[in-house]
N, C-alpha and C positions, 0 to 999 in steps of 0.2 A: 504494500500500500504506500503510495507516494503523496497522499493528501497532506496538506499543511493547514493547521488551524491556529489562529491567534485569538485569544479570549481575554478581554479586559487588559490589554497590554499597554503599559505606560513606561516611557523611557525618559530619563532625565540626565543632564550633565550638571552636577552640582545642584544649585537651587533652581535651575532652568528646566522646565518640563518641555521636552522636544516632541514627544508623542503621547497622546492622552486617550485612554479608554478605547483602544483599537480592537475591533472584532473583524476578523477576516477568515474566510473559508476558501481554500484553493483546492480544487479537485485533482485527483491523479491525472496526469497527462495534460493539464490545462496550462495555458500561457496567460499569466496575469501581469499587466503592466502597471507599475506604480508611477503615476504622473502627478504633476503639481508644480507650482513655482518654486524657485530656490528657497531653501530653508523649510520645506514642507515636511521633512522627516523621512524621505524615501530611502536614502542610504542608511540612515539609522535603523530603519526597520529590517533591512537586509542583514545588517550586522547583528541585530538581536536574534534573528532566526539562526544565524551561524554561531550564536552564543559568544560573540566578541564584545558585547556590552551588557551590563546588568539591566534587568527589566523587572517590572512588576506584572502580575498576571500569569498567563499560561500560554506556552507555545508547544504544540505537538506536531510530530511528523509520523504519519502512519499510525496514529493513535498513541504514540509514545512521547512522553515529555522529554524535551531536549535536555532539561536539567538532570535527568536520570541516566544520560548516556555518557560513556567514556569518550575521550577525545577521538580515538580511532573509530568508535562506533558512529559518532556524529559525522566524521569525515567520510565514512562509507555511505552515508545517507544524503549529505549536503555538500555541494561544491560551490565556492564563492569566487567570483571574479570582481575585484575592486577596480575602480576607475584608474587608480595610480598604485598598482601592486608593487610590493618590494621585490626587487630582483637582485640576487647576489652578484656582486661585481666579479667578472672573470669567468663565470659559469657559462657553458655553452647552451644553446637553445635546447638541444636534445636532453642534456643533463637536467635542465630546469623543468622541462615537461615531464621527465621521468619522476620528479618529486611528487607528481600527482598520484603515482602508484603507491606511495608510502602507506596509506591505510590498508592496503591489501597484502603487504609483505609479511613474511613469516616472522617468528620470534627472532631469528638471526638477522633479519633485515636485508636479505640478499634478493636483488631483482632476478627474475627468471625469464625464460624465453617468452612466455605469455606477456609479461610486462613490456618487454621491448617491442613485441608485435603490436600491442595496443598503441604505444607511443609512435611507432613508425606509421601506422595507419592514420592517426590523427594529424601528424605533421604533413602527410601527403594531402589530406582533405583540406587542410588550411593553407596549402601552398607554402609550407615552411620547410619542406624536406631539403631544398637546396641551401637552406640556412642552418641546417641542423648542427653543424660544427662551429658556427659563428658565435663569438662571445655576446652575451646579452647587451653589454654596454656599447656594442657596435651596431645596434639595431636602430632603425627609425622609430618614431612614435607609433606609427601604425603597425609595424612589425612587432614591437613590444606588446601592443594590445592583443594581437593575434596569438603571441606566445603565451600570454596570461590566460586567454580563453582555452588554448590547447592544454595547458596544465590542468585546468579545471575539468575539461572533458576527459582527461586521462584518469581522473578519479572514478569515472563511471558511476557516479552517485545518481540516484533517481531524482534528486531535486537539485536544480541548477539556479543559483542566485547570481544575477548579473547587474552590476552598477554601470550604466551607460555603456552598453556593449559596442556602440559604434563610434565612441569618441576617438579622435585622432585618425579615423579611417576615411579614405576617399569613398566616393559613392559606389564604386565597383566592389570594394572590399566590404563596405557596409552590407550590401546585398548578399555577398558571398557568406559572411559570418552569420547573418540572420537566417539565411536559407539553410545553412548547415545546422544551426541550432534547431530550426523547425523540422528538418529531416530527421535528426536524432530523436526529437520529441515523438515523431510519428513512428519511428522504428522501435524505440525503446520505452515508449510511454513516459518520457521525461516530463517532469513538472517544472515549469520555468516561471520564475518571479523576477522581473526585470524593472529596474528604475530607468525610466526613459524620458529624456528631454524632448526628443524629436517626436512631436505628436502625430505626424503623418506616418512615420515608421511604426509607432506604437499602434496606430489605428489600422495598419495593414497586417500586423503579425499577432497581436494579442487577441485572445478569445474574450477576455473581459479587462476592464480597467478600474483601478481604484484611484480616484482623484483626492489628493490630500492637500490641505491648506493649513499651515500653522500647526501641523501635527494632528489634525483632526480629519477624519474621513467625511467628505462632503458629498461624494457621489460614487456609486458603484454600479457597474453594468457593462453591457456590450459597448464597443466603440460608437455605434449609432446612438446609444442612450446617453453616453457621457460626453462625447465630443460634439457639443452643440455651440453655435455662435454665441448665444447668451451666456453659457457657462464659462467659455473662454474669455469673453469680455469682462465678466464679473470677477473671475479668480486670477486671471493673468493680466488684466488691464490691457488687452490687445484686441485690435479690430481685425477680424479674419473672415474668410469665407470657408465653410466646411462643405466639401464635395464628396458625394458617394462615388467610389471607384468601382467600375464594372466588376462586381464580385470579389474585389480585393481590398475591402476596408474603406477607410475614410481618409481624405486628404485635407490638411489644414493649410490654408494659403493666406499669408498676411496681406492686408490691404495697406498700401502706402498712404501716408498722410495727405499728400497732395491730391490723390485720387478721391479721398473722402471730401476734401475741400471743394474739388471740382464738382463732385456729385451734389454737394450742398448748394453750390452756386446755381446749378441747373434747376 
């Protein structure tokens, strides 16, 4: 079971409450996009699910409380890709991605043939195979982002948490990475929870969206239900047009200020 449940979750840093009374239910194999303006608490929620920050309330994966799991048990269930992951200096791409196999290693910690096969397959699918021997500190921003995603996929965890999966990527790589995640979701029943700034990409790939503002859940539903022009104007203070894409989600298109002025003059 890959379902994720958050009940009454509150997260704070010092005296500041970042997320308050959050209730979410994410079904097995579902893609949930966490959206909202900066400071809404999207990244903090991902970190709480991965047990990287303390929280109040309850978070369960497959019916089991994350607080009752050991580190390796949680890592076998949840993989997290941060927007700016730590990458050890001097380590090669293949060595870094192989770290994702750590939760599956035996007591003696030796990688086996299966581990190397998994890594090789992921490097190929993310077009990183030609960079396998390259040191991480010699990669571009986009290449580093793909390496971070590759490491998470190497964990083969049934729940994938992703913070801005397309940051630093050009449009071709954005599509490539999101399509790969979606393919793995279909093949393996992967549950995906992604914090996404790009509302058009979120509207094309997510099954449902959770709109957060100031740490509070203000809307939950399909892209058609959540991505509306009034909601975006209200919560993002942005003037946009929302268009239905022929069977592939919603597109959010900003309206330039001079176009609004011209329309008003007419």
